C-alpha positions as CSV (number, residue, x, y, z in Angstrom):
1,A,-49.6,-17.3,-19.5
2,G,-50.5,-16.6,-15.9
3,S,-54.1,-16.1,-15.9
4,L,-53.7,-19.4,-18.1
5,A,-51.9,-21.5,-15.7
6,L,-54.6,-20.6,-13.3
7,L,-57.8,-21.2,-15.9
8,A,-56.0,-23.9,-15.6
9,G,-55.7,-25.2,-12.2
10,D,-60.0,-24.3,-11.8
11,P,-62.1,-27.4,-13.0
12,D,-64.3,-25.0,-14.6
13,A,-62.8,-22.7,-16.8
14,G,-65.4,-23.5,-19.2
15,H,-67.2,-21.6,-17.6
16,V,-65.2,-19.0,-17.1
17,I,-63.8,-19.0,-21.2
18,D,-67.2,-19.1,-22.8
19,A,-68.5,-15.9,-19.6
20,F,-65.9,-13.8,-21.4
21,C,-65.5,-15.1,-24.8
22,G,-66.6,-11.7,-26.0
23,I,-64.0,-9.7,-24.7
24,Y,-60.9,-12.0,-26.5
25,G,-61.1,-10.5,-29.2
26,R,-59.5,-7.2,-27.4
27,Y,-56.5,-9.1,-26.6
28,G,-54.0,-9.7,-30.2
29,R,-54.8,-12.7,-31.3
30,L,-57.0,-14.5,-28.3
31,T,-60.3,-16.4,-29.6
32,A,-62.3,-18.6,-26.6
33,D,-60.5,-21.8,-28.5
34,R,-57.8,-20.5,-28.7
35,V,-57.8,-20.0,-24.1
36,R,-59.4,-23.3,-24.2
37,A,-56.4,-25.1,-26.1
38,G,-54.3,-23.4,-23.9
39,V,-56.6,-25.0,-20.8
40,V,-55.9,-28.0,-22.6
41,R,-51.8,-28.4,-23.0
42,A,-51.1,-26.3,-19.4
43,R,-52.8,-29.6,-17.4
44,A,-51.9,-31.6,-20.0
45,E,-47.5,-30.1,-18.6
46,G,-49.0,-29.0,-15.5
47,H,-47.2,-24.5,-16.7
48,A,-49.5,-22.3,-19.1
49,F,-47.1,-21.6,-22.5
50,N,-48.7,-18.0,-25.0
51,D,-46.3,-17.6,-28.0
52,S,-47.5,-14.5,-29.7
53,Q,-51.3,-14.9,-28.4
54,V,-51.5,-10.9,-26.9
55,I,-49.0,-9.3,-29.0
56,E,-46.3,-11.0,-31.5
57,G,-43.5,-12.4,-31.3
58,V,-43.4,-11.8,-27.5
59,G,-44.6,-15.6,-26.0
60,A,-44.9,-16.0,-22.1
61,I,-44.8,-19.3,-19.6
62,G,-47.5,-19.4,-16.4
63,V,-46.9,-21.8,-13.5
64,P,-49.5,-22.4,-10.8
65,V,-49.0,-21.2,-7.6
66,H,-50.0,-23.9,-4.8
67,D,-50.9,-23.4,-0.9
68,P,-49.7,-26.5,0.0
69,R,-51.9,-26.5,3.3
70,A,-54.7,-26.2,1.4
71,G,-56.6,-29.2,0.0
72,A,-55.5,-30.9,-2.3
73,Q,-58.3,-30.1,-4.9
74,A,-58.2,-26.6,-4.2
75,L,-57.3,-23.5,-6.6
76,P,-54.3,-22.0,-7.2
77,V,-53.2,-18.7,-5.2
78,A,-51.0,-17.5,-7.9
79,A,-48.4,-17.6,-10.7
80,I,-45.7,-17.2,-12.0
81,S,-45.2,-15.6,-15.2
82,V,-41.7,-15.0,-17.4
83,A,-42.3,-13.5,-20.7
84,A,-39.2,-13.2,-23.3
85,I,-39.9,-12.7,-27.3
86,S,-40.9,-15.8,-28.5
87,S,-37.4,-16.9,-30.4
88,R,-35.9,-16.9,-26.6
89,L,-38.3,-19.7,-25.4
90,R,-37.8,-22.8,-27.6
91,P,-38.8,-25.9,-24.9
92,E,-36.0,-27.1,-23.7
93,R,-35.4,-22.9,-23.1
94,R,-39.4,-23.5,-21.5
95,A,-38.1,-26.6,-19.6
96,E,-35.3,-24.5,-18.2
97,I,-37.9,-21.8,-17.1
98,C,-39.8,-23.8,-15.1
99,D,-37.6,-25.7,-13.7
100,V,-35.9,-22.9,-11.4
101,I,-39.5,-21.4,-11.0
102,R,-40.8,-25.2,-9.5
103,A,-36.8,-24.5,-7.8
104,A,-38.3,-21.7,-5.8
105,L,-41.7,-22.6,-5.3
106,A,-39.9,-26.0,-3.1
107,E,-38.0,-23.3,-1.9
108,L,-41.2,-21.0,-0.9
109,N,-41.6,-24.7,0.7
110,L,-45.0,-23.8,-2.0
111,S,-46.3,-25.5,-5.3
112,D,-46.8,-25.9,-8.3
113,R,-48.7,-29.0,-8.0
114,R,-49.4,-31.3,-10.0
115,T,-52.7,-32.8,-9.0
116,P,-54.8,-33.8,-12.9
117,V,-58.0,-31.5,-12.4
118,A,-60.6,-33.2,-13.2
119,A,-62.3,-32.7,-17.2
120,D,-63.9,-30.5,-17.4
121,P,-66.7,-31.7,-20.0
122,S,-67.4,-27.6,-21.4
123,L,-64.3,-27.1,-23.2
């Protein structure tokens, strides 16, 4: 989920997905279409969520980390992810986990900036 959060912050995500479409099958149920859908969803929600995409029964949340000193359109510099069994990552719990991560980022004077990424016509 961390890598999906990073990818969602990249305006060229569609090109990146296309470049790696031949290897997704190595990783559980991943496909280029699922990665694209994950990017769209992560952009809308401000965090990535992966439910049993790589390992059956395991879910993960990824929150992008931005350097507040960088410009408004800067790519994320890192992501924080939390993985657990899928049954423990219901929507309410995911929201709580994201809140905890964002609070920690604020304490570190970092940001999960939710500046919308420019529309990517290749998605």
